[in-house]
C-alpha positions in Angstrom: 12.7 188.2 -66.6 10.8 186.9 -63.7 8.6 184.6 -65.9 11.6 182.9 -67.5 13.2 182.2 -64.2 10.0 180.7 -62.9 9.6 178.5 -66.0 13.2 177.3 -65.7 12.7 176.4 -62.1 9.5 174.5 -62.8 11.0 172.2 -65.6 13.3 170.0 -63.5 10.4 168.6 -61.5 8.4 167.8 -64.6 11.3 166.0 -66.3 11.9 164.0 -63.1 8.3 163.0 -63.1 8.5 161.8 -66.7 11.7 159.8 -66.1 10.2 158.2 -63.1 7.1 157.2 -65.1 9.2 155.8 -67.9 11.2 153.7 -65.5 8.1 152.4 -63.9 6.7 151.3 -67.2 9.9 149.5 -68.2 10.1 147.8 -64.8 6.5 146.6 -65.1 7.1 145.1 -68.6 10.2 143.3 -67.4 8.5 141.8 -64.5 5.6 140.6 -66.7 8.0 138.8 -69.1 10.0 137.2 -66.3 6.8 135.9 -64.6 5.6 134.3 -67.9 8.8 132.5 -68.5 8.9 131.3 -64.9 5.4 130.0 -65.2 6.1 128.0 -68.4 9.2 126.5 -66.8 7.3 125.5 -63.7 4.6 123.9 -65.9 7.1 121.9 -67.9 8.8 120.6 -64.8 5.5 119.7 -63.2 4.3 117.8 -66.4 7.6 116.0 -66.6 7.4 114.8 -63.0 3.8 113.8 -63.3 4.4 111.6 -66.4 4.7 107.8 -65.5 8.1 106.2 -66.1 8.4 104.1 -69.2 8.9 100.3 -68.4 12.0 98.7 -69.9 9.9 95.8 -71.3 7.6 98.1 -73.2 10.6 100.0 -74.7 12.4 96.8 -75.7 9.2 95.4 -77.2 8.7 98.6 -79.2 12.3 98.6 -80.4 12.4 94.9 -81.3 9.0 94.9 -83.1 10.3 97.2 -85.8 13.3 95.1 -87.0 13.4 91.6 -85.4 10.2 90.0 -86.8 12.1 87.5 -88.9 13.7 86.0 -85.8 10.4 85.4 -84.0 8.6 82.0 -84.3 5.0 82.2 -85.4 2.5 81.4 -82.7 0.9 78.8 -85.0 4.0 76.7 -85.0 4.1 76.6 -81.3 0.4 75.7 -81.1 0.8 72.8 -83.6 3.5 70.9 -81.7 1.7 68.7 -79.1 3.2 68.0 -75.8 5.0 64.6 -75.5 2.1 63.2 -73.4 -0.4 63.8 -76.3 1.5 61.6 -78.8 0.1 58.1 -79.2 2.0 55.3 -77.6 1.9 51.6 -78.2 1.8 49.5 -75.1 4.8 47.2 -74.8 2.6 44.2 -74.1 0.7 44.5 -77.4 3.7 43.6 -79.5 4.3 40.1 -78.2 0.5 39.4 -78.4 0.5 40.3 -82.1 3.5 38.3 -82.8 2.1 35.2 -81.2 -0.9 35.2 -83.6 1.1 35.3 -86.8 1.6 32.0 -88.7 5.0 31.2 -90.0 4.8 30.3 -93.7 6.8 27.3 -94.8 9.8 28.6 -96.9 11.5 26.8 -99.8 14.4 25.9 -97.5 12.1 24.1 -95.0 10.4 21.8 -97.5 11.1 18.8 -99.6 9.0 17.9 -102.6 8.0 14.4 -103.8 5.3 12.8 -105.9 2.7 10.5 -104.4 0.9 7.5 -106.0 -1.0 8.3 -109.2 -4.7 7.6 -109.0 -6.5 6.7 -112.3 -10.2 6.0 -112.5 -13.5 7.0 -114.1 -11.7 8.9 -116.8 -9.7 11.1 -114.4 -6.1 11.1 -113.4 -4.8 12.5 -110.1 -1.1 12.9 -109.1 -0.4 14.2 -105.5 2.4 16.6 -104.9 3.7 16.1 -101.3 5.4 18.8 -99.2 7.3 17.6 -96.1 8.6 19.9 -93.4 12.3 19.0 -92.9 13.1 21.8 -90.5 12.9 21.8 -86.7 10.1 24.4 -86.4 6.4 24.3 -87.2 5.2 26.1 -90.3 2.0 26.4 -92.4 0.9 26.0 -96.0 -2.3 27.7 -97.3 -3.9 27.7 -100.7 -2.7 26.5 -104.1 0.8 25.9 -105.4 1.9 27.2 -108.8 2.6 24.2 -111.2 4.0 23.9 -114.7 5.2 20.9 -116.7 8.7 20.8 -118.2 10.2 18.7 -120.9 13.7 17.1 -120.8 15.3 20.4 -121.9 13.6 22.5 -119.2 11.1 24.1 -121.6 7.6 24.7 -120.4 4.9 22.4 -121.9 1.6 24.3 -122.4 -0.1 26.6 -119.9 0.3 26.2 -116.1 -2.3 24.4 -114.0 -5.5 26.2 -113.1 -7.0 26.1 -109.7 -9.7 23.6 -108.9 -12.1 23.5 -105.9 -12.4 25.8 -102.9 -9.5 26.9 -100.6 -9.1 24.9 -97.4 -8.0 26.1 -94.0 -4.2 26.6 -93.4 -2.3 23.3 -92.9 0.1 23.3 -89.9 3.2 21.2 -90.6 5.2 20.2 -87.5 8.8 19.0 -88.1 8.5 15.9 -90.3 4.8 16.6 -91.1 3.4 16.5 -94.7 0.7 18.2 -96.8 -0.3 17.5 -100.4 -1.9 19.2 -103.4 -3.2 17.0 -106.2 -2.8 17.6 -110.0 -5.8 16.6 -112.1 -6.2 15.8 -115.8 -8.3 13.4 -118.0 -7.6 10.0 -119.5 -6.6 10.0 -123.1 -9.5 9.7 -125.5 -12.1 11.3 -123.1 -12.7 14.0 -125.6 -11.4 15.3 -128.9 -8.7 17.5 -127.5 -5.3 15.9 -128.0 -2.9 15.2 -125.2 0.3 17.2 -124.6 3.6 15.6 -124.9 4.8 13.7 -121.8 6.5 15.8 -119.2 9.9 15.0 -117.7 9.7 17.2 -114.6 7.2 19.2 -112.7 8.1 22.8 -111.5 6.3 23.7 -108.4 6.0 27.0 -106.4 4.9 26.2 -102.8 2.0 28.4 -101.6 3.1 31.9 -100.7 6.6 31.3 -102.1 8.5 32.6 -105.2 11.1 29.9 -105.0 10.5 27.0 -107.4 11.1 23.3 -106.7 11.4 20.5 -109.3 10.4 16.9 -109.1 10.2 14.0 -111.5 6.9 13.9 -113.5 6.7 10.1 -113.7 5.4 10.1 -117.2 2.5 12.5 -116.3 0.9 14.2 -119.3 -2.1 16.4 -119.8 -5.0 15.2 -121.9 -8.4 16.5 -122.8 -7.4 20.1 -122.3 -7.7 19.7 -118.5 -4.8 20.6 -116.2 -5.8 21.6 -112.7 -4.3 21.8 -109.2 -6.2 21.5 -106.0 -5.7 23.4 -102.7 -3.2 22.1 -100.1 -4.5 19.7 -97.5 -3.1 17.7 -94.7 -1.5 14.3 -95.4 0.2 12.7 -98.4 -3.0 12.5 -100.5 -2.7 8.7 -101.1 
């Protein structure tokens, strides 16, 4: 009886000790978990505050680089376009100087055509074609005219004249001035080649011109297979 009472009296202190130990263990575990969460939260806040702020230009460049490349101009196009100062320029004074050195070619409208005195001798026949400047400005003639013979119907007789002799210097024709170019053929019977039929008119293209002029042939005909035209020279040729 006495033992049971002593045992019953000794149990409450033991139970109280066990409960106190259990509460201490639970409290220690809870404090450890809360301290770990607090440490992680503090670390994230610290890292966020330590990170440098992102610049707006970098963000805009990153966002535009993904989808706006079609609207960008390639750098090569910008490099190829030179500044205005690099473009070649022509000085204004050079244009009048170049124009002053250009000779004015006599046009068909500036000229009259006539036939000079026929020269027959030593088996040769020469007939000068005379160009006269009827305009009020000076012009020039250089080289050979183009010449063909025509019959009374306007049909061409034989081949056109071939060029004879060297080319002379340009001839300057002041208003009223004249230059000439002589036709050359042979007298009849100088060789076995028969003469062509007599021409009614002579068709002439002045040097450097595509506009023809016509003049009376004065019974000129080609014989001996020779029909030549000399280069233009100053004067009337007779």
